[in-house]
Backbone atoms as SQL, in Angstrom:
CREATE TABLE atoms (id INTEGER PRIMARY KEY, chain TEXT, resi INTEGER, resn TEXT, atom TEXT, x REAL, y REAL, z REAL);
INSERT INTO atoms VALUES
  (1, 'A', 1, 'MET', 'N', 7.587, -13.510, -8.560),
  (2, 'A', 1, 'MET', 'CA', 6.422, -12.889, -9.046),
  (3, 'A', 1, 'MET', 'C', 5.228, -13.902, -9.155),
  (4, 'A', 2, 'ASP', 'N', 4.112, -13.607, -8.788),
  (5, 'A', 2, 'ASP', 'CA', 2.917, -14.446, -8.870),
  (6, 'A', 2, 'ASP', 'C', 2.494, -14.527, -10.258),
  (7, 'A', 3, 'VAL', 'N', 2.359, -15.715, -10.873),
  (8, 'A', 3, 'VAL', 'CA', 1.913, -15.822, -12.305),
  (9, 'A', 3, 'VAL', 'C', 0.417, -15.450, -12.424),
  (10, 'A', 4, 'ASP', 'N', -0.315, -15.452, -11.314),
  (11, 'A', 4, 'ASP', 'CA', -1.755, -15.049, -11.383),
  (12, 'A', 4, 'ASP', 'C', -1.857, -13.539, -11.697),
  (13, 'A', 5, 'ASP', 'N', -0.852, -12.811, -11.280),
  (14, 'A', 5, 'ASP', 'CA', -0.899, -11.303, -11.605),
  (15, 'A', 5, 'ASP', 'C', -0.963, -11.077, -13.068),
  (16, 'A', 6, 'GLU', 'N', -0.264, -11.916, -13.885),
  (17, 'A', 6, 'GLU', 'CA', -0.228, -11.657, -15.337),
  (18, 'A', 6, 'GLU', 'C', -1.588, -11.904, -16.035),
  (19, 'A', 7, 'SER', 'N', -2.378, -12.801, -15.413),
  (20, 'A', 7, 'SER', 'CA', -3.685, -13.021, -16.188),
  (21, 'A', 7, 'SER', 'C', -4.804, -12.164, -15.631),
  (22, 'A', 8, 'TRP', 'N', -4.422, -11.387, -14.621),
  (23, 'A', 8, 'TRP', 'CA', -5.405, -10.500, -14.044),
  (24, 'A', 8, 'TRP', 'C', -5.331, -9.098, -14.603),
  (25, 'A', 9, 'SER', 'N', -6.418, -8.306, -14.671),
  (26, 'A', 9, 'SER', 'CA', -6.239, -6.962, -15.188),
  (27, 'A', 9, 'SER', 'C', -6.979, -5.959, -14.296),
  (28, 'A', 10, 'VAL', 'N', -6.496, -4.695, -14.406),
  (29, 'A', 10, 'VAL', 'CA', -7.152, -3.609, -13.692),
  (30, 'A', 10, 'VAL', 'C', -8.499, -3.404, -14.061),
  (31, 'A', 11, 'ASN', 'N', -8.694, -3.528, -15.395),
  (32, 'A', 11, 'ASN', 'CA', -10.090, -3.351, -16.021),
  (33, 'A', 11, 'ASN', 'C', -11.055, -4.281, -15.368),
  (34, 'A', 12, 'GLU', 'N', -10.606, -5.585, -15.165),
  (35, 'A', 12, 'GLU', 'CA', -11.463, -6.634, -14.497),
  (36, 'A', 12, 'GLU', 'C', -11.820, -6.137, -13.108),
  (37, 'A', 13, 'ALA', 'N', -10.893, -5.629, -12.344),
  (38, 'A', 13, 'ALA', 'CA', -11.267, -5.226, -10.916),
  (39, 'A', 13, 'ALA', 'C', -12.231, -3.959, -11.042),
  (40, 'A', 14, 'ILE', 'N', -12.019, -3.117, -11.957),
  (41, 'A', 14, 'ILE', 'CA', -12.933, -1.935, -12.047),
  (42, 'A', 14, 'ILE', 'C', -14.260, -2.397, -12.494),
  (43, 'A', 15, 'LYS', 'N', -14.363, -3.327, -13.376),
  (44, 'A', 15, 'LYS', 'CA', -15.661, -3.898, -13.844),
  (45, 'A', 15, 'LYS', 'C', -16.356, -4.547, -12.670),
  (46, 'A', 16, 'ASN', 'N', -15.655, -5.331, -11.844),
  (47, 'A', 16, 'ASN', 'CA', -16.231, -6.001, -10.680),
  (48, 'A', 16, 'ASN', 'C', -16.693, -5.026, -9.642),
  (49, 'A', 17, 'LEU', 'N', -15.967, -3.986, -9.482),
  (50, 'A', 17, 'LEU', 'CA', -16.422, -2.942, -8.576),
  (51, 'A', 17, 'LEU', 'C', -17.677, -2.187, -8.989),
  (52, 'A', 18, 'LYS', 'N', -17.674, -1.910, -10.237),
  (53, 'A', 18, 'LYS', 'CA', -18.911, -1.215, -10.833),
  (54, 'A', 18, 'LYS', 'C', -20.095, -2.117, -10.712),
  (55, 'A', 19, 'ASN', 'N', -19.942, -3.421, -10.971),
  (56, 'A', 19, 'ASN', 'CA', -21.104, -4.349, -10.783),
  (57, 'A', 19, 'ASN', 'C', -21.544, -4.412, -9.347),
  (58, 'A', 20, 'ALA', 'N', -20.578, -4.449, -8.429),
  (59, 'A', 20, 'ALA', 'CA', -20.929, -4.374, -7.010),
  (60, 'A', 20, 'ALA', 'C', -21.746, -3.089, -6.678),
  (61, 'A', 21, 'MET', 'N', -21.243, -1.952, -7.220),
  (62, 'A', 21, 'MET', 'CA', -21.877, -0.688, -6.952),
  (63, 'A', 21, 'MET', 'C', -23.346, -0.689, -7.460),
  (64, 'A', 22, 'LYS', 'N', -23.485, -1.247, -8.655),
  (65, 'A', 22, 'LYS', 'CA', -24.782, -1.321, -9.318),
  (66, 'A', 22, 'LYS', 'C', -25.747, -2.135, -8.471),
  (67, 'A', 23, 'GLU', 'N', -25.283, -3.378, -8.033),
  (68, 'A', 23, 'GLU', 'CA', -26.053, -4.243, -7.248),
  (69, 'A', 23, 'GLU', 'C', -26.489, -3.633, -5.854),
  (70, 'A', 24, 'ASN', 'N', -25.529, -2.771, -5.336),
  (71, 'A', 24, 'ASN', 'CA', -25.841, -2.225, -3.959),
  (72, 'A', 24, 'ASN', 'C', -26.433, -0.785, -4.115),
  (73, 'A', 25, 'ASN', 'N', -26.645, -0.374, -5.353),
  (74, 'A', 25, 'ASN', 'CA', -27.271, 0.951, -5.563),
  (75, 'A', 25, 'ASN', 'C', -26.386, 2.067, -4.976),
  (76, 'A', 26, 'GLN', 'N', -24.986, 1.945, -5.128),
  (77, 'A', 26, 'GLN', 'CA', -24.066, 2.925, -4.591),
  (78, 'A', 26, 'GLN', 'C', -23.508, 3.892, -5.644),
  (79, 'A', 27, 'ARG', 'N', -23.107, 5.002, -5.212),
  (80, 'A', 27, 'ARG', 'CA', -22.401, 5.985, -6.122),
  (81, 'A', 27, 'ARG', 'C', -20.910, 5.847, -5.778),
  (82, 'A', 28, 'ALA', 'N', -20.083, 6.354, -6.608),
  (83, 'A', 28, 'ALA', 'CA', -18.688, 6.304, -6.477),
  (84, 'A', 28, 'ALA', 'C', -18.227, 6.965, -5.128),
  (85, 'A', 29, 'SER', 'N', -18.926, 8.112, -4.817),
  (86, 'A', 29, 'SER', 'CA', -18.623, 8.790, -3.599),
  (87, 'A', 29, 'SER', 'C', -18.865, 7.934, -2.306),
  (88, 'A', 30, 'GLU', 'N', -19.959, 7.159, -2.337),
  (89, 'A', 30, 'GLU', 'CA', -20.271, 6.292, -1.299),
  (90, 'A', 30, 'GLU', 'C', -19.215, 5.161, -1.149),
  (91, 'A', 31, 'VAL', 'N', -18.801, 4.634, -2.252),
  (92, 'A', 31, 'VAL', 'CA', -17.788, 3.583, -2.253),
  (93, 'A', 31, 'VAL', 'C', -16.488, 4.202, -1.713),
  (94, 'A', 32, 'PHE', 'N', -16.144, 5.285, -2.287),
  (95, 'A', 32, 'PHE', 'CA', -14.837, 5.924, -1.819),
  (96, 'A', 32, 'PHE', 'C', -14.862, 6.181, -0.374),
  (97, 'A', 33, 'SER', 'N', -15.948, 6.730, 0.215),
  (98, 'A', 33, 'SER', 'CA', -16.002, 7.037, 1.715),
  (99, 'A', 33, 'SER', 'C', -15.892, 5.730, 2.424),
  (100, 'A', 34, 'SER', 'N', -16.470, 4.654, 1.974),
  (101, 'A', 34, 'SER', 'CA', -16.417, 3.431, 2.760),
  (102, 'A', 34, 'SER', 'C', -14.924, 2.758, 2.697),
  (103, 'A', 35, 'ILE', 'N', -14.230, 3.030, 1.593),
  (104, 'A', 35, 'ILE', 'CA', -12.904, 2.460, 1.450),
  (105, 'A', 35, 'ILE', 'C', -11.908, 3.396, 2.201),
  (106, 'A', 36, 'ASP', 'N', -12.075, 4.690, 2.185),
  (107, 'A', 36, 'ASP', 'CA', -11.129, 5.683, 2.827),
  (108, 'A', 36, 'ASP', 'C', -11.283, 5.592, 4.300),
  (109, 'A', 37, 'ALA', 'N', -10.644, 4.580, 4.884),
  (110, 'A', 37, 'ALA', 'CA', -10.866, 4.301, 6.300),
  (111, 'A', 37, 'ALA', 'C', -10.442, 5.414, 7.267),
  (112, 'A', 38, 'ASN', 'N', -9.463, 6.117, 6.977),
  (113, 'A', 38, 'ASN', 'CA', -8.931, 7.170, 7.839),
  (114, 'A', 38, 'ASN', 'C', -9.466, 8.585, 7.500),
  (115, 'A', 39, 'ASP', 'N', -10.422, 8.619, 6.438),
  (116, 'A', 39, 'ASP', 'CA', -10.985, 9.856, 6.070),
  (117, 'A', 39, 'ASP', 'C', -10.090, 11.036, 5.747),
  (118, 'A', 40, 'ASP', 'N', -8.966, 10.642, 5.143),
  (119, 'A', 40, 'ASP', 'CA', -7.963, 11.682, 4.693),
  (120, 'A', 40, 'ASP', 'C', -8.221, 12.161, 3.248),
  (121, 'A', 41, 'GLY', 'N', -9.321, 11.625, 2.566),
  (122, 'A', 41, 'GLY', 'CA', -9.535, 11.979, 1.253),
  (123, 'A', 41, 'GLY', 'C', -8.676, 11.272, 0.156),
  (124, 'A', 42, 'LYS', 'N', -8.007, 10.379, 0.595),
  (125, 'A', 42, 'LYS', 'CA', -7.182, 9.500, -0.346),
  (126, 'A', 42, 'LYS', 'C', -7.202, 8.071, 0.075),
  (127, 'A', 43, 'ILE', 'N', -7.183, 7.167, -0.873),
  (128, 'A', 43, 'ILE', 'CA', -7.227, 5.736, -0.678),
  (129, 'A', 43, 'ILE', 'C', -5.763, 5.221, -0.898),
  (130, 'A', 44, 'ASN', 'N', -5.186, 4.625, 0.141),
  (131, 'A', 44, 'ASN', 'CA', -3.868, 4.063, 0.022),
  (132, 'A', 44, 'ASN', 'C', -3.906, 2.541, -0.244),
  (133, 'A', 45, 'GLY', 'N', -2.789, 1.895, -0.470),
  (134, 'A', 45, 'GLY', 'CA', -2.829, 0.515, -0.714),
  (135, 'A', 45, 'GLY', 'C', -3.581, -0.394, 0.263),
  (136, 'A', 46, 'PRO', 'N', -3.310, -0.279, 1.614),
  (137, 'A', 46, 'PRO', 'CA', -4.011, -1.101, 2.540),
  (138, 'A', 46, 'PRO', 'C', -5.509, -0.854, 2.554),
  (139, 'A', 47, 'GLU', 'N', -5.951, 0.379, 2.415),
  (140, 'A', 47, 'GLU', 'CA', -7.360, 0.688, 2.386),
  (141, 'A', 47, 'GLU', 'C', -7.937, 0.100, 1.136),
  (142, 'A', 48, 'LEU', 'N', -7.263, 0.220, -0.033),
  (143, 'A', 48, 'LEU', 'CA', -7.841, -0.395, -1.200),
  (144, 'A', 48, 'LEU', 'C', -7.895, -1.970, -1.038),
  (145, 'A', 49, 'TYR', 'N', -7.012, -2.520, -0.575),
  (146, 'A', 49, 'TYR', 'CA', -7.025, -3.978, -0.354),
  (147, 'A', 49, 'TYR', 'C', -8.154, -4.364, 0.461),
  (148, 'A', 50, 'LYS', 'N', -8.433, -3.741, 1.565),
  (149, 'A', 50, 'LYS', 'CA', -9.509, -4.073, 2.476),
  (150, 'A', 50, 'LYS', 'C', -10.866, -3.752, 1.824),
  (151, 'A', 51, 'GLY', 'N', -10.926, -2.542, 1.118),
  (152, 'A', 51, 'GLY', 'CA', -12.119, -2.173, 0.470),
  (153, 'A', 51, 'GLY', 'C', -12.572, -3.124, -0.641),
  (154, 'A', 52, 'LEU', 'N', -11.609, -3.585, -1.429),
  (155, 'A', 52, 'LEU', 'CA', -11.967, -4.503, -2.448),
  (156, 'A', 52, 'LEU', 'C', -12.546, -5.819, -1.943),
  (157, 'A', 53, 'ILE', 'N', -11.960, -6.279, -0.861),
  (158, 'A', 53, 'ILE', 'CA', -12.476, -7.521, -0.192),
  (159, 'A', 53, 'ILE', 'C', -13.948, -7.220, 0.237),
  (160, 'A', 54, 'GLU', 'N', -14.171, -6.017, 0.885),
  (161, 'A', 54, 'GLU', 'CA', -15.455, -5.765, 1.394),
  (162, 'A', 54, 'GLU', 'C', -16.523, -5.568, 0.299),
  (163, 'A', 55, 'HIS', 'N', -16.157, -4.887, -0.817),
  (164, 'A', 55, 'HIS', 'CA', -17.076, -4.585, -1.861),
  (165, 'A', 55, 'HIS', 'C', -17.286, -5.629, -2.937),
  (166, 'A', 56, 'ILE', 'N', -16.154, -6.313, -3.304),
  (167, 'A', 56, 'ILE', 'CA', -16.313, -7.337, -4.407),
  (168, 'A', 56, 'ILE', 'C', -15.815, -8.713, -3.955),
  (169, 'A', 57, 'GLY', 'N', -15.337, -8.811, -2.761),
  (170, 'A', 57, 'GLY', 'CA', -14.886, -10.164, -2.320),
  (171, 'A', 57, 'GLY', 'C', -13.589, -10.610, -2.866),
  (172, 'A', 58, 'ASP', 'N', -12.873, -9.706, -3.591),
  (173, 'A', 58, 'ASP', 'CA', -11.605, -10.162, -4.206),
  (174, 'A', 58, 'ASP', 'C', -10.470, -9.895, -3.271),
  (175, 'A', 59, 'ARG', 'N', -9.609, -10.914, -3.093),
  (176, 'A', 59, 'ARG', 'CA', -8.381, -10.742, -2.332),
  (177, 'A', 59, 'ARG', 'C', -7.340, -10.659, -3.362),
  (178, 'A', 60, 'LEU', 'N', -6.730, -9.418, -3.418),
  (179, 'A', 60, 'LEU', 'CA', -5.698, -9.183, -4.448),
  (180, 'A', 60, 'LEU', 'C', -4.301, -9.230, -3.804),
  (181, 'A', 61, 'SER', 'N', -3.393, -9.501, -4.566),
  (182, 'A', 61, 'SER', 'CA', -1.980, -9.554, -4.131),
  (183, 'A', 61, 'SER', 'C', -1.561, -8.060, -4.027),
  (184, 'A', 62, 'PRO', 'N', -0.456, -7.794, -3.225),
  (185, 'A', 62, 'PRO', 'CA', 0.022, -6.439, -3.167),
  (186, 'A', 62, 'PRO', 'C', 0.394, -5.881, -4.544),
  (187, 'A', 63, 'GLY', 'N', 0.875, -6.764, -5.493),
  (188, 'A', 63, 'GLY', 'CA', 1.186, -6.298, -6.792),
  (189, 'A', 63, 'GLY', 'C', -0.061, -5.841, -7.547),
  (190, 'A', 64, 'GLN', 'N', -1.136, -6.572, -7.373),
  (191, 'A', 64, 'GLN', 'CA', -2.438, -6.160, -8.035),
  (192, 'A', 64, 'GLN', 'C', -2.978, -4.917, -7.507),
  (193, 'A', 65, 'VAL', 'N', -2.907, -4.701, -6.195),
  (194, 'A', 65, 'VAL', 'CA', -3.267, -3.426, -5.528),
  (195, 'A', 65, 'VAL', 'C', -2.460, -2.290, -6.093),
  (196, 'A', 66, 'SER', 'N', -1.107, -2.511, -6.165),
  (197, 'A', 66, 'SER', 'CA', -0.254, -1.502, -6.757),
  (198, 'A', 66, 'SER', 'C', -0.654, -1.174, -8.238),
  (199, 'A', 67, 'MET', 'N', -0.989, -2.250, -8.967),
  (200, 'A', 67, 'MET', 'CA', -1.404, -1.967, -10.396),
  (201, 'A', 67, 'MET', 'C', -2.634, -1.061, -10.416),
  (202, 'A', 68, 'ILE', 'N', -3.659, -1.364, -9.634),
  (203, 'A', 68, 'ILE', 'CA', -4.850, -0.510, -9.664),
  (204, 'A', 68, 'ILE', 'C', -4.468, 0.966, -9.252),
  (205, 'A', 69, 'ILE', 'N', -3.653, 1.069, -8.165),
  (206, 'A', 69, 'ILE', 'CA', -3.372, 2.413, -7.761),
  (207, 'A', 69, 'ILE', 'C', -2.592, 3.212, -8.878),
  (208, 'A', 70, 'ASN', 'N', -1.594, 2.507, -9.539),
  (209, 'A', 70, 'ASN', 'CA', -0.808, 3.127, -10.677),
  (210, 'A', 70, 'ASN', 'C', -1.725, 3.471, -11.816),
  (211, 'A', 71, 'ALA', 'N', -2.736, 2.590, -12.012),
  (212, 'A', 71, 'ALA', 'CA', -3.617, 2.811, -13.320),
  (213, 'A', 71, 'ALA', 'C', -4.514, 3.997, -12.933),
  (214, 'A', 72, 'LEU', 'N', -4.972, 4.224, -11.772),
  (215, 'A', 72, 'LEU', 'CA', -5.978, 5.194, -11.446),
  (216, 'A', 72, 'LEU', 'C', -5.408, 6.563, -10.982),
  (217, 'A', 73, 'ASP', 'N', -4.183, 6.479, -10.459),
  (218, 'A', 73, 'ASP', 'CA', -3.565, 7.646, -9.894),
  (219, 'A', 73, 'ASP', 'C', -3.002, 8.576, -10.937),
  (220, 'A', 74, 'THR', 'N', -3.743, 9.629, -11.252),
  (221, 'A', 74, 'THR', 'CA', -3.364, 10.525, -12.303),
  (222, 'A', 74, 'THR', 'C', -2.402, 11.675, -11.821),
  (223, 'A', 75, 'ASN', 'N', -2.384, 11.981, -10.535),
  (224, 'A', 75, 'ASN', 'CA', -1.490, 12.990, -10.073),
  (225, 'A', 75, 'ASN', 'C', -0.238, 12.424, -9.379),
  (226, 'A', 76, 'ASP', 'N', 0.045, 11.211, -9.594),
  (227, 'A', 76, 'ASP', 'CA', 1.340, 10.558, -9.105),
  (228, 'A', 76, 'ASP', 'C', 1.615, 10.764, -7.598),
  (229, 'A', 77, 'ASP', 'N', 0.565, 10.671, -6.777),
  (230, 'A', 77, 'ASP', 'CA', 0.878, 10.710, -5.328),
  (231, 'A', 77, 'ASP', 'C', 0.802, 9.306, -4.677),
  (232, 'A', 78, 'ASN', 'N', 0.620, 8.289, -5.485),
  (233, 'A', 78, 'ASN', 'CA', 0.541, 6.863, -5.084),
  (234, 'A', 78, 'ASN', 'C', -0.723, 6.671, -4.223),
  (235, 'A', 79, 'ARG', 'N', -1.738, 7.427, -4.439),
  (236, 'A', 79, 'ARG', 'CA', -2.989, 7.205, -3.721),
  (237, 'A', 79, 'ARG', 'C', -4.067, 7.584, -4.760),
  (238, 'A', 80, 'ILE', 'N', -5.297, 7.075, -4.393),
  (239, 'A', 80, 'ILE', 'CA', -6.406, 7.381, -5.287),
  (240, 'A', 80, 'ILE', 'C', -7.340, 8.357, -4.522),
  (241, 'A', 81, 'ASP', 'N', -7.725, 9.431, -5.196),
  (242, 'A', 81, 'ASP', 'CA', -8.667, 10.405, -4.543),
  (243, 'A', 81, 'ASP', 'C', -10.060, 10.227, -5.253),
  (244, 'A', 82, 'LEU', 'N', -11.049, 10.905, -4.781),
  (245, 'A', 82, 'LEU', 'CA', -12.376, 10.702, -5.247),
  (246, 'A', 82, 'LEU', 'C', -12.477, 11.019, -6.767),
  (247, 'A', 83, 'VAL', 'N', -11.870, 12.056, -7.218),
  (248, 'A', 83, 'VAL', 'CA', -11.862, 12.401, -8.602),
  (249, 'A', 83, 'VAL', 'C', -11.328, 11.299, -9.463),
  (250, 'A', 84, 'GLU', 'N', -10.252, 10.751, -9.040),
  (251, 'A', 84, 'GLU', 'CA', -9.566, 9.650, -9.795),
  (252, 'A', 84, 'GLU', 'C', -10.400, 8.460, -9.882),
  (253, 'A', 85, 'LEU', 'N', -11.008, 8.070, -8.683),
  (254, 'A', 85, 'LEU', 'CA', -11.898, 6.890, -8.611),
  (255, 'A', 85, 'LEU', 'C', -13.123, 7.168, -9.479),
  (256, 'A', 86, 'SER', 'N', -13.754, 8.212, -9.382),
  (257, 'A', 86, 'SER', 'CA', -14.973, 8.552, -10.139),
  (258, 'A', 86, 'SER', 'C', -14.693, 8.525, -11.645),
  (259, 'A', 87, 'ALA', 'N', -13.544, 9.076, -12.045),
  (260, 'A', 87, 'ALA', 'CA', -13.188, 9.031, -13.505),
  (261, 'A', 87, 'ALA', 'C', -13.015, 7.670, -13.968),
  (262, 'A', 88, 'ALA', 'N', -12.375, 6.753, -13.265),
  (263, 'A', 88, 'ALA', 'CA', -12.163, 5.431, -13.607),
  (264, 'A', 88, 'ALA', 'C', -13.479, 4.641, -13.748),
  (265, 'A', 89, 'LEU', 'N', -14.377, 4.831, -12.836),
  (266, 'A', 89, 'LEU', 'CA', -15.634, 4.160, -12.788),
  (267, 'A', 89, 'LEU', 'C', -16.498, 4.690, -13.884),
  (268, 'A', 90, 'ASP', 'N', -16.388, 5.883, -14.302),
  (269, 'A', 90, 'ASP', 'CA', -17.248, 6.403, -15.270),
  (270, 'A', 90, 'ASP', 'C', -16.708, 5.936, -16.697),
  (271, 'A', 91, 'GLU', 'N', -15.376, 5.986, -16.827),
  (272, 'A', 91, 'GLU', 'CA', -14.799, 5.611, -18.118),
  (273, 'A', 91, 'GLU', 'C', -14.892, 4.205, -18.525),
  (274, 'A', 92, 'GLU', 'N', -15.126, 3.335, -17.636),
  (275, 'A', 92, 'GLU', 'CA', -15.161, 1.933, -17.930),
  (276, 'A', 92, 'GLU', 'C', -16.575, 1.411, -18.334),
  (277, 'A', 93, 'GLU', 'N', -17.360, 2.298, -18.663),
  (278, 'A', 93, 'GLU', 'CA', -18.801, 1.959, -19.110),
  (279, 'A', 93, 'GLU', 'C', -18.798, 0.938, -20.321);
């Protein structure tokens, strides 16, 4: 296990994503669309990994990507949909 995972938090990633959205004047739906590479209405692990690099420049470990998905995935399908992402971005105000 990577010790860096322990000092990192899902809230930090959400905060960084919100800051990037604000700087780029983007809405959650726009961020979601840009991360959902295959346009299936769900963000999976590889899409989230690439999307976070693109939006906030963070290269996360697979464990960190899984932590984000687990934290935001309210319907237990191991993916993030727009409702889940929007809720997370709005809750972290």
